[in-house]
MDAnalysis code that builds the backbone (N, CA, C; Angstrom):
import MDAnalysis as mda
import numpy as np

u = mda.Universe.empty(204, n_residues=68, atom_resindex=np.repeat(np.arange(68), 3), trajectory=True)
u.add_TopologyAttr("name", ["N", "CA", "C"] * 68)
u.add_TopologyAttr("resid", np.arange(1, 69))
u.add_TopologyAttr("resname", ["UNK", "UNK", "UNK", "UNK", "UNK", "UNK", "UNK", "UNK", "UNK", "UNK", "UNK", "UNK", "UNK", "UNK", "UNK", "UNK", "UNK", "UNK", "UNK", "UNK", "UNK", "UNK", "UNK", "UNK", "UNK", "UNK", "UNK", "UNK", "UNK", "UNK", "UNK", "UNK", "UNK", "UNK", "UNK", "UNK", "UNK", "UNK", "UNK", "UNK", "UNK", "UNK", "UNK", "UNK", "UNK", "UNK", "UNK", "UNK", "UNK", "UNK", "UNK", "UNK", "UNK", "UNK", "UNK", "UNK", "UNK", "UNK", "UNK", "UNK", "UNK", "UNK", "UNK", "UNK", "UNK", "UNK", "UNK", "UNK"])
u.atoms.positions = np.array([
    [0.879, -1.137, -0.148],
    [-0.020, 0.114, -0.104],
    [0.849, 1.171, -0.036],
    [0.341, 2.184, -0.710],
    [1.139, 3.428, -0.798],
    [0.212, 4.560, -0.372],
    [0.784, 5.761, 0.017],
    [0.107, 6.929, 0.763],
    [0.259, 8.042, -0.264],
    [-0.860, 8.709, -0.402],
    [-0.931, 9.717, -1.391],
    [-1.306, 11.036, -0.648],
    [-0.777, 12.395, -0.990],
    [-1.182, 13.454, -0.339],
    [-2.124, 14.303, -1.229],
    [-3.156, 14.763, -0.677],
    [-4.238, 15.498, -1.470],
    [-4.224, 16.779, -0.596],
    [-4.072, 17.924, -1.412],
    [-4.045, 19.403, -0.875],
    [-5.154, 20.100, -1.445],
    [-5.762, 20.896, -0.609],
    [-6.932, 21.816, -1.004],
    [-6.485, 23.273, -0.768],
    [-6.436, 24.039, -1.676],
    [-5.877, 25.528, -1.706],
    [-7.338, 26.366, -2.015],
    [-7.484, 27.142, -1.130],
    [-8.683, 28.006, -1.265],
    [-8.084, 29.645, -1.042],
    [-8.680, 30.529, -1.842],
    [-8.219, 31.868, -1.981],
    [-9.539, 32.685, -1.495],
    [-9.206, 33.512, -0.419],
    [-10.374, 34.491, -0.118],
    [-10.108, 35.772, -0.794],
    [-10.977, 36.036, -1.797],
    [-10.925, 37.152, -2.677],
    [-12.272, 37.502, -3.211],
    [-12.768, 38.639, -2.899],
    [-14.114, 39.052, -3.312],
    [-14.122, 39.006, -4.743],
    [-13.283, 39.218, -5.699],
    [-13.371, 39.370, -7.097],
    [-13.209, 37.871, -7.665],
    [-12.838, 36.913, -6.966],
    [-12.567, 35.673, -7.621],
    [-13.872, 34.823, -7.697],
    [-14.196, 34.300, -8.742],
    [-15.612, 33.702, -8.783],
    [-15.544, 32.438, -8.043],
    [-16.801, 32.134, -7.390],
    [-16.766, 30.919, -6.420],
    [-16.301, 29.653, -7.060],
    [-16.490, 29.401, -8.288],
    [-16.005, 28.331, -8.888],
    [-14.509, 28.179, -9.023],
    [-13.788, 29.187, -8.857],
    [-12.364, 29.290, -8.898],
    [-11.823, 29.529, -7.563],
    [-12.531, 29.573, -6.566],
    [-12.024, 29.747, -5.208],
    [-11.130, 28.703, -4.644],
    [-11.444, 27.473, -4.987],
    [-10.524, 26.424, -4.474],
    [-9.959, 25.613, -5.496],
    [-8.776, 24.903, -5.292],
    [-8.265, 23.964, -6.203],
    [-7.755, 22.912, -5.349],
    [-8.079, 21.662, -5.955],
    [-7.540, 20.348, -5.294],
    [-6.312, 19.876, -6.166],
    [-5.190, 19.504, -5.403],
    [-4.084, 19.084, -6.054],
    [-3.662, 17.771, -5.343],
    [-2.992, 16.896, -5.978],
    [-2.608, 15.732, -5.296],
    [-1.255, 15.406, -5.913],
    [-0.307, 14.826, -4.991],
    [0.902, 14.571, -5.504],
    [1.057, 13.072, -6.168],
    [1.721, 13.133, -7.326],
    [1.685, 11.865, -7.988],
    [2.501, 10.853, -7.445],
    [3.645, 11.296, -6.794],
    [4.557, 10.474, -6.161],
    [4.056, 10.024, -4.847],
    [4.094, 8.705, -4.600],
    [3.487, 8.264, -3.328],
    [4.561, 8.345, -2.253],
    [3.991, 8.246, -1.049],
    [4.910, 8.057, 0.134],
    [4.778, 6.664, 0.759],
    [5.855, 6.363, 1.478],
    [5.706, 4.960, 1.964],
    [5.046, 4.873, 3.304],
    [4.860, 6.041, 3.881],
    [4.058, 5.802, 5.145],
    [3.192, 7.170, 5.360],
    [2.229, 7.032, 6.429],
    [1.451, 8.207, 6.659],
    [2.206, 9.435, 7.272],
    [3.161, 8.896, 8.162],
    [3.825, 9.915, 8.903],
    [4.729, 10.989, 7.930],
    [5.217, 10.284, 6.960],
    [6.159, 11.105, 6.023],
    [5.208, 11.909, 5.173],
    [3.978, 11.426, 4.864],
    [2.835, 12.252, 4.001],
    [2.411, 13.452, 4.909],
    [2.175, 13.238, 6.089],
    [1.744, 14.309, 7.018],
    [2.935, 15.313, 7.280],
    [4.091, 14.887, 7.223],
    [5.154, 15.990, 7.383],
    [5.276, 16.729, 6.183],
    [4.945, 16.266, 4.965],
    [5.056, 17.007, 3.772],
    [3.853, 17.879, 3.754],
    [2.623, 17.625, 4.333],
    [1.558, 18.402, 4.221],
    [1.878, 19.603, 5.104],
    [2.484, 19.423, 6.181],
    [2.829, 20.458, 7.243],
    [3.860, 21.423, 6.597],
    [4.776, 20.810, 5.846],
    [5.923, 21.716, 5.224],
    [5.254, 22.666, 4.309],
    [4.317, 22.127, 3.344],
    [3.544, 22.907, 2.354],
    [2.876, 23.987, 3.107],
    [2.038, 23.672, 4.069],
    [1.351, 24.613, 4.915],
    [2.324, 25.834, 5.501],
    [3.295, 25.271, 5.991],
    [4.307, 26.251, 6.595],
    [5.004, 27.196, 5.489],
    [5.364, 26.558, 4.342],
    [5.960, 27.306, 3.237],
    [4.974, 28.297, 2.659],
    [3.648, 28.153, 2.926],
    [2.721, 29.189, 2.286],
    [2.013, 29.938, 3.463],
    [2.598, 30.051, 4.632],
    [1.907, 30.627, 5.800],
    [1.921, 32.055, 5.580],
    [2.845, 32.693, 4.812],
    [2.865, 34.187, 4.509],
    [1.706, 34.656, 3.761],
    [1.126, 33.871, 2.992],
    [0.056, 34.234, 2.024],
    [-1.283, 34.287, 2.899],
    [-1.653, 35.543, 3.158],
    [-2.695, 35.666, 4.208],
    [-3.974, 35.503, 3.632],
    [-4.262, 35.558, 2.311],
    [-5.487, 35.117, 1.843],
    [-5.831, 33.818, 1.279],
    [-4.712, 32.894, 1.601],
    [-4.729, 31.522, 1.206],
    [-4.880, 30.696, 2.159],
    [-5.925, 29.729, 2.145],
    [-6.339, 28.783, 3.136],
    [-5.919, 27.440, 2.536],
    [-5.198, 26.711, 3.254],
    [-5.078, 25.209, 2.785],
    [-5.166, 24.159, 3.697],
    [-5.421, 22.994, 3.413],
    [-5.426, 21.904, 4.124],
    [-5.121, 20.706, 3.411],
    [-4.770, 19.690, 4.048],
    [-4.270, 18.426, 3.177],
    [-4.609, 17.165, 3.984],
    [-4.700, 16.152, 3.316],
    [-5.040, 14.916, 3.932],
    [-4.067, 13.829, 3.186],
    [-3.929, 12.769, 3.902],
    [-3.183, 11.601, 3.237],
    [-4.082, 10.320, 3.114],
    [-4.040, 9.585, 1.928],
    [-4.966, 8.620, 1.811],
    [-4.134, 7.278, 1.451],
    [-4.426, 6.167, 1.747],
    [-3.826, 5.040, 1.315],
    [-4.467, 4.360, 0.221],
    [-3.756, 3.929, -0.705],
    [-4.153, 3.121, -1.956],
    [-3.502, 1.958, -2.236],
    [-4.130, 0.973, -2.530],
    [-3.471, -0.301, -2.912],
    [-2.964, -0.071, -4.490],
    [-1.507, -0.201, -4.722],
    [-1.030, -0.091, -6.053],
    [-0.764, -1.431, -6.429],
    [-1.154, -1.658, -7.711],
    [-0.937, -3.047, -8.175],
    [0.270, -2.952, -9.185],
    [1.121, -3.869, -9.334],
    [2.305, -3.845, -10.374],
    [1.989, -3.589, -11.658],
    [2.819, -2.611, -12.365],
    [2.548, -2.385, -13.654],
    [3.189, -3.289, -14.581],
])
């Protein structure tokens, strides 16, 4: 099983159309465990903490990956 990070980025701006307020991004490269994934989510949040109108959250999800 592999772990994937999903991040949700939302901008608070009165001029931004509601359908463009949030973007969901996921990292294509998997993590080996949840702890590493959560650490990366925390790093992304910290790296963007100076953007006062940006709100973000992330979560880690496990998926079974079959060999290719």
